[in-house]
C-alpha positions, 0 to 999 in steps of 0.5 A: 055801198058802204063808205067808209070814213077818210080819217082813222076812227077806233071805238074806245071804251067798250061796255057791255050786257046791262051796263051798255044798255043803260049808258047808251040810254044816259047818252054816255055811250053809243051802241056798237054796230046797232047791237044793244048789248055792246056799246062804247063811250069815246072815239079816238080819231087818229089824223096825220099828225096826232090822235084825239079822244072825244067822248061819244057826245062830242064825237056825233056832233064833230064826226058827223058820219064817220061816227054814225058808220060805227053805230048803225046796225050791220048787214047779215053776213052769209045769212048770220044775224050780225045784231046777236053773238054768233057762234063758230065751231072749229074743226082742223083737219090737220096733224099738227094745228096749235089748238086741236092737231090730230083730234079730227084727222080721220073721218069718223071723228070729224063727222061726229064733231060736225054732229055735235056742234049742230045739235049745239046750235053753232052759226058756222063750222069753220074747216081747215086743212093746213096748219098755221102754227109757227113752224108749220110745214107748207102743203100743197093745194091738193093735200090740203083740199084732199083732208077737207073735202068730204067733212066739207061736204059731209057738213054742207050736206047736213045744213052746216053753214060752213067756212073753209080755212085756207090761204090757197086760191086753188082750194077756195075755188074747190071749196066754192065748186062744193057749195061753200059761201066763206072764206076764212083767210089768215093772210087777208088774201094776201099770200096767193095772188089768185085769191082775191080775184076768186073770191071776187069772181064768186062774190063770196063772203071773206073773214080776213085775218092777219099774221106777220110773215109766214109759218116758217119765219 
């Protein structure tokens, strides 16, 4: 079981690619999550009274396990290798989402989008049936699931790894029954009081997002 450092630690000074590899070799940076191509140069420690910034050489000796937690390789997530970049494709089966509202509202267009994403090698397809843009209206769980049920089953039947974007425990349960293993919740399981128990019972993978208030506020 993973234990988290008691103090709040934040990797700072991120660098990428060959610059990251060189900096790690020179011991002026440390690999983030075991990645060869992402590194950090400083560790910021937040205590009860103040924050301190340490270069990685100093942080390694001072912070011990807390420092090591951020450098060790991450375990796989729903079968995805977390030591590399993973690509998520998005399909919003809504008329009013801020990014692609209405683009995939009917099944044939959503079907073509799934086919194209799989052909281009996406690692996971995120399917949502309720817009959470500012001012978006609340819709019942039954309506939300009706929007995404067919395309979710289609994507799964064609070998896609699927996450369902929902705040509602009922929709989560129906998604699990269809074969989905990942839930992507913009409320971090705080909107629906039953959400946490549902994902725990199914031992599901969860993406915890955050927003302030609700779309209406």
